[in-house]
N, C-alpha and C positions, 0 to 999 in steps of 0.2 A: 704395404705400399711405398717404395720410395720416392725420397721432398724431392719436388721437380727444382733441376740445376737452371741457374743464369749465367753464364757467361758474359764477362765484362770487358770489352777491347780497347785499348789507343794505345798511342806510342807519341805520343809529343804534349808538351809543357801545357796546349791549353787544353786541350780533350781530359790531362790530368785533372787539372783544375775545377773542370765543369764535372767529371764523373765520379770525383773524391767523393762528396757529398750522395751520393747516387750509393757508393759501394758501401759506406756508413753506415746509409739507410735499409740498404742490404741484409748489415750483419746484425740488426736491430732485429729483424724475421728470420733468423737460423733456427731458428727451433721449427720452421713450418716449410723451410728450402733454404739451399745453397746455393753458396755464391764462388766463381771462380773467376779470378781477376788474371788475363791476358795483356801481356806489353809486346808491344813488336820493337819498341825501342828506335824508332824511326830518327825521335832525338833522344841523344844518349843523358847525356851530364842535365839537360835543363828538365828531362822526364824526372832525373832522380831527386831532384831539388823536389816535386810535388809531394814524392813517393813517401820522401823522407818528412816533409813539414805534414802530410794526412797521416802519418805511419800503416802505408798503405801497402804489401809484403807480396808480390805477383804470385801468382805458384805456379805461372808461366812467362816466361823473358826470351825472346827470340835473341834481342842483341843483335838486332838489323846496320845499327847504322855505320857507314861503309864513309869514308872521305872523298866525295865527286861525286857520287854515286846518282844515276840521273832517275827517274818518276819510272820509269817502265822497271831498270833493275834493281827499286825496293817493292813496286808493285808483285814482281814474280816473285821475290826472294819472302814477304808476306804469304802470298794466295802457300806457296807451298809449306811454309811453315805452318800457318794457320791450319791447312788441312789435316794433320798431324795429329797435331790439338785437339781439332772437335771430335774428328776419330776416337781420339782415346777417352776424350772426358765424358761426349755423346750430352751436351745440355739443352732443355728445354727449349731454351731462348737466349738469342744473343744481342746483349747491347750495345748498340757505337756510338759514338758522336761524333756533331758536327760533317766537316766538307774533307777530313785530309786523308790520302792516299789510304792509311792505316783503315778508318771507318769505309771508306767503301769498299775495299777489299775484304776488311773484315764481314762486312754485309755479302759479297758475293760468297764468300767461301761457304756461310753458313747457308746461302741457298744453294749453294753446289750440295751439300747434304742434307737438304729438305730439314733446315736448321728455324722455326720463324724468328726474326730480325725485327729490333726495336731500334728506332734510329730516333737520340737526343736530338734537340735541334733541329727537328724537320724543317723543312717549309720556306727554307730564307731562299730570297730569289736577288736577281740583278734582272736577268733576262739577257745577259750578255755571259758567252759563256768563256769568253776569253778575259772577264774583269767581274770576279776574280778567278786567275787560275793557277791550278785546275781546280781550283774547289768551287766553281760553280756548278760542272758537269757531274760532279763527286756528287752534291748533292742532290742533283738530279735525279742519277742515278742509285742513290740508296731511297730516294724517298718514292722508285717503282720496286724497289726492292722490298721497302717496309712492310713486313703487315701489321708494324704497331706505331703510329709518327707521333710522335711525341715535341707538339711543337710549343715555343716559348709563349706566343703569342695569338691570336685573334687576326691577324692578320698575315701570321704563317702558315695558320688556317683556312685562312680566306683562298691563299695560292695554290696552298693542295688540291682546294673545293674546286676551285677553277680549272688545273690540270686532271677532274675525274675519280681525285681518290675517295672512295667512300667515305661520309660522313664517323663511320664507325668504326675505322682507323683509326679515329687523327683524335686526340685529347692535350686539353690545351692546362700546360702545367710550368708557366715562367719558367724564366732560367737559372738552371740551377749555378751560372758563377755568380750570383747574388749569396746562395748561399754560402759558397767557398770564402765568398769576400767578408761577408757579413762577419762571419766564423773568428776570421782573419786577422781583420781590420780592428778587433775586441782584443784581441794580446794585445798585453805590453811587449814592448820589442824596441830592442836596442841593434840598430844596422851593421849587420855582419860583413858585407862589402869594405874596404880599405878605403879606397875611393871615395864613396860613399860618408864615410864618415867624416873625412874631408872638406869637405861642402860647407858653406855657411849659410845655411838658408837667409839669415838676414843682410846675406849682402847686397842685397839686390829689393826692392816694392815689391817686383811680378819673377816668381819662380815660375818655371815653364819644362814641363817635364815631357819631352818626345820619344815616340818610336815611329820605327821604317824599317819594313824587310821585306814588305809584300813583292813577291816575283814582278808582277805587271807595275812595279814603281822602279825595276833594276834600270840603269843606262838614264835616260834623259830627265823622267819626272823625280828620282833620288839627287841629280845633278843641282834640278832647282830648286828642291826643300831643303838640301842643305847650304844654297845660296841665298836663298828670303831667309834663315835663320841666321845666316852671318849680316847679311845688311840689316834685320831685327836688333842683334849684339852690338852692330858700331854703332846707328844712329841710334842708338837706346840702351844710355848707360840704366837705366833703372830696373831692367830685364837680365836676368841669368838663366842659362837653357841647361837642362840635365839630360844627357842623352844615351842612356842607354845603347851599346851599340852592337848589333846581330853580327854573331860570330862567319856570317858569308863572306869570303873573300871582297868579293865585287862590292858590297857594304861597306865592308870595312877599309877598301883604299881610296872609295866614294869619299864618305864623312868626314875619316881621317884629312883626305889632300886638301877640303873647304875649308872644315870649321879648326883644325887641327892648334892653328896655331893664337886662335882669336880669343880674348881675353873675356871671362863667364861663358867659355860655352865649357862644358863639366865631360868629357868624353869620357864614357866608363864602360868596363866591361858587363856582358848581361846578367844581371840581376836574380838572385832565386827570389822563388814566389812572394813570401815573408817581408824581403826588404822593397820589392816592386809596391807592395801594397802601403807600405809604412812612408814611402817616399811620394804615391801617388798622395796621399792623403795631410804632406808636405806642401805638395806644387799648388798653383794658383790656377791655372788651367797644362791641358792636357790637349799634342798636337799628336794626333797618330793613325798611322794607317790599320792598324788593329782590330780586327772584328771584336773580339773580347774585350778590348777596352773602351769601346764605345758605349760597352754595355758597361763596364765596373766605375769606370768614375764618376759618372752622375751620382751614382749611389752614394760617393764619398762628396756631392756638394761642387763636381770641381766640372766648370764646362768645356765641350770635346772640339775641340777642331778637327775635322776630318780630312785628313790629305789624299783625296780620291776624287774621281769622277762619281763612280758610282757606289751607292751602300746597297746592301742587304738588309742593312739594317732601316729601313723608312720612317721605323715608331719613334726613335730618335733625333729626329728631324723632327716629328710631326707635333712630339709633348715638346719642346722648344729645349732641349738635355744636349744637343749637338749641331753643327752645322756643316755641312762639304764647303771645303775651301776651294779644290783641282788640288793639282800639280802644278800651278804656273807661279811661278818666285814673285808675281805681283800677288797675286790671288788671294797666296799664303799669308806675306806681307800685312796685306792691308785686312786680312780678315784677324790676324793675333793684335791688332793696333786698334782696328774699330774696338776690340773687345776692352783691348785696356783704356782706351781715352774716352771709354762711353760708360759711366759705371752703373749708370739703373738697364744699358744690355746686359750686362755682365750679373749683376745681381738678377735679376730675372732666367738667365742660365743656370746659374751656381743653384736657386729655387724652386727651380721647374722640378716636379715629379718623375723620378726611374717609372718607365712604362716595360723593363726587365722583369720586375718579382719584388717577391715580396719574403725572402728569405725562405720558405718554405716548395720550393719546386722539387727538390728533392723527394718528400715525404709524397708529394701528389705524383712522382710518376712511379715511385714502388708502389701506389696503392694500383693505378692504372696497372702491374706487370702483376700485381696481385692479383687483379679482376680477371687480364689477358689467362694466366697460369689456371684459372676455377679457384684459386683460394679464399675467395672472395665474393658475395652475389651484392655486395656494396660498390657500391661505381660513384667513385671521389668528385667532389664538385672544383672546377677545372677553377683556375686561376683565372681574374675580371681585371680586364688592364685600366690603366687610367687614362685613357686614351679617349675622347669625346666621338671622334668616327668610329674606333672599334665597336664602341657601347649602339652608337647608333645602328651601326652593322648587324649589334647581337640583337636588339630589340627591333631590325625591319623598317628603322627610321633612319631617313637622310640627316646628314652632318649639318644641314642650312637650316630642319626644322630646330634640331637645337640651338642652333644659334637663334632664330628667333627665341625658341623661350628663352635665353638667357638674355 
């Protein structure tokens, strides 16, 4: 009897980071199942950095990235390319991650060929279909298609249950981004970016790492974000900003026009994953609109200010490791200064426990896959969150009863 085959599909750097520990764990079970890695290369160079860092060699590469392509063009090209590969490989399960166009199309292509779908990082929700865009709808579509919903937290599971997803299809793993982060952060590393090598981390008491790239922040919100950073640097000589600027032309033009001449604003090229993790270790504070960074930075003890109006990762806010500061100039400036001027608040955020994982999400994910494929009768133990509200939900008690006990 042939071994069952798992096809792992991803196309962007964030997906690759979160799928790399799963691919690694799947390979540990090559005696009982085979793995086929398929990349769309929706993001080419940024994807390749992660493949290199984790020494992953895809069996198939669609190489889809084209300058200025629309979401529709990516969708059509990925669907046609994946159709041919899935027909040839005939996997028993397709694993996709998160909320990208690649993830959605990977799930759709599998469904069209009646192949079961496992959705890694299922259940994240803002309930606003344009925020984040197009990710929120991609997630909804995938969780309708998925036969196995691998959720990072109980909050995500609760969201799926409220939508009518059967409990038997849901398994709590924690987030594999923490697995990848801990593996990477433990390495001895010397910066490879020439621009990063020139940064003097002791030049100012506070080093603030910034990322901003979301589509819904293009235009007025991104202008406000950059003006808030400009105000901060002008008003506070005790700060410096490290800002790896996304390659999107609109982001490049806006960021450089507002911050390009400002002292202590280090506008650098996008970093590879290893450099990014280690500059996160050096920073004192992270300001971001990235979903993955909201999960990663707290694991390194870095407070996170989220420059969005909504987040599909409310666990971080509840745990006290991140705060939503919105996208207004004044709101962002006040949010940063509040932490810099109140050591007690900064320390509380720095020492709060990350609710997203313990570094064992990939083994749990693969254990759930093995159970789904009938390779084991043992059902793995789910990840238990540190959040009091989640523990209360799991035990059938309300958070208020826990507060009374405390």
